[in-house]
C-alpha positions in Angstrom: 0.0 0.0 0.0 2.8 2.5 0.9 4.6 1.8 -2.4 1.3 2.5 -4.3 1.2 5.9 -2.6 4.7 6.8 -3.8 7.0 5.5 -1.1 10.2 3.8 -2.2 9.8 0.0 -1.8 12.7 -0.5 0.7 11.6 2.5 2.8 8.1 1.0 3.0 9.4 -2.5 3.9 11.7 -1.2 6.6 9.0 1.1 8.1 6.5 -1.8 8.3 9.1 -4.2 9.7 9.8 -1.7 12.5 6.2 -1.0 13.0 5.5 -4.7 13.4 8.1 -5.3 16.1 6.8 -5.3 19.7 9.1 -2.6 20.9 9.4 -0.7 17.5 13.1 -1.2 17.4 15.6 -3.4 15.5 19.2 -3.4 14.5 20.3 -3.0 10.9 21.5 -6.6 10.9 18.1 -7.8 12.3 16.2 -5.9 9.6 18.5 -7.1 6.9 18.0 -10.7 7.9 14.2 -10.3 8.3 13.9 -8.6 4.9 16.6 -10.6 3.1 18.4 -7.5 2.0 21.8 -5.9 2.5 22.6 -3.6 5.4 23.3 -0.9 2.8 19.6 -1.2 1.7 18.5 -0.8 5.3 20.7 2.3 5.6 19.2 3.8 2.4 15.7 3.2 3.6 16.4 4.8 6.9 17.8 7.9 5.1 14.4 8.2 3.5 12.4 7.7 6.7 14.5 9.8 9.1 13.8 13.3 7.6 10.1 12.4 7.6 10.2 11.7 11.3 9.1 8.1 10.7 12.3 6.4 12.1 15.2 7.4 14.2 18.7 5.9 14.7 19.9 5.0 18.2 23.1 3.6 19.6 23.4 1.9 23.0 26.3 3.3 25.1 29.5 1.4 24.4 28.0 -0.3 21.4 28.9 0.2 17.7 25.6 -1.3 16.5 23.0 1.0 15.2 19.3 0.4 16.1 16.4 1.9 14.3 13.2 2.8 16.0 9.6 3.9 15.2 7.8 5.5 18.2 4.4 4.6 19.3 2.9 7.9 18.2 4.9 8.0 14.9 2.0 9.2 12.8 0.9 11.9 15.2 4.5 13.2 15.3 5.0 13.0 11.6 1.7 14.9 10.8 2.5 17.3 13.6 5.7 18.3 11.8 3.8 19.1 8.7 3.3 22.7 9.9 6.8 23.4 8.8 6.1 22.0 5.3 2.8 23.8 5.1 4.6 27.1 5.9 7.1 26.4 3.1 4.3 25.8 0.7 2.6 29.0 1.7 5.7 31.1 1.2 6.5 29.5 -2.1 3.0 29.7 -3.4 2.8 33.4 -2.5 6.1 34.0 -4.5 4.6 32.1 -7.4 1.4 34.1 -7.4 3.5 37.3 -7.3 5.6 36.1 -10.2 2.7 34.9 -12.4 0.1 37.5 -11.4 -2.9 36.8 -9.2 -5.3 37.3 -12.1 -3.6 34.9 -14.6 -5.0 31.4 -14.9 -1.9 29.9 -13.3 -1.9 32.6 -10.6 -5.6 31.7 -9.8 -4.7 28.0 -9.6 -1.8 28.8 -7.2 -4.2 31.1 -5.2 -6.6 28.2 -4.7 -3.8 25.9 -3.6 -2.6 28.7 -1.2 -6.0 28.9 0.3 -6.0 25.2 0.8 -2.7 25.2 2.7 -3.8 28.2 4.7 -6.9 26.3 5.6 -4.9 23.3 6.7 -2.6 25.6 8.8 -5.6 27.0 10.6 -7.4 23.7 11.1 -4.7 21.3 12.1 -4.1 22.6 15.7 -7.8 22.1 16.5 -7.7 18.7 15.0 -4.7 17.7 17.1 -6.5 19.0 20.2 -9.5 16.8 19.3 -7.1 13.8 18.8 -5.5 14.4 22.2 -8.9 14.3 23.9 -9.9 11.2 21.9 -6.7 9.5 22.8 -7.3 10.1 26.5 -10.7 8.3 26.3 -9.1 5.4 24.4 -6.4 5.1 27.1 -9.0 5.0 29.8 -10.8 2.0 28.3 
């Protein structure tokens, strides 16, 4: 499913492998063995996942072995970081509108896209507040 939405195949496989472990953590060697790929393939996949906030690298004190982890609230954290991306879109869309002219067909198209991102920027905080309240009720069950 992730590959169908545009993810690199190895990034998707590593993410799901980590997500499916009980503690959300595995070494590069463990992942390579489980997925029947090279450690270099694991490293490349983690380079894709890390900037998205979907996996992190850890090292135990005194160990030279890297461990990769997904956190329990990985999707909340990943979506929560989207505000930075939304702001980049807003800034760049405004620059595009200025360059193309707000009344041109392309400028109007960018203007509608800008309105969408501004809407997201306004609505996401309330949505996260609703999720936090919902999560509390789920944890009480």
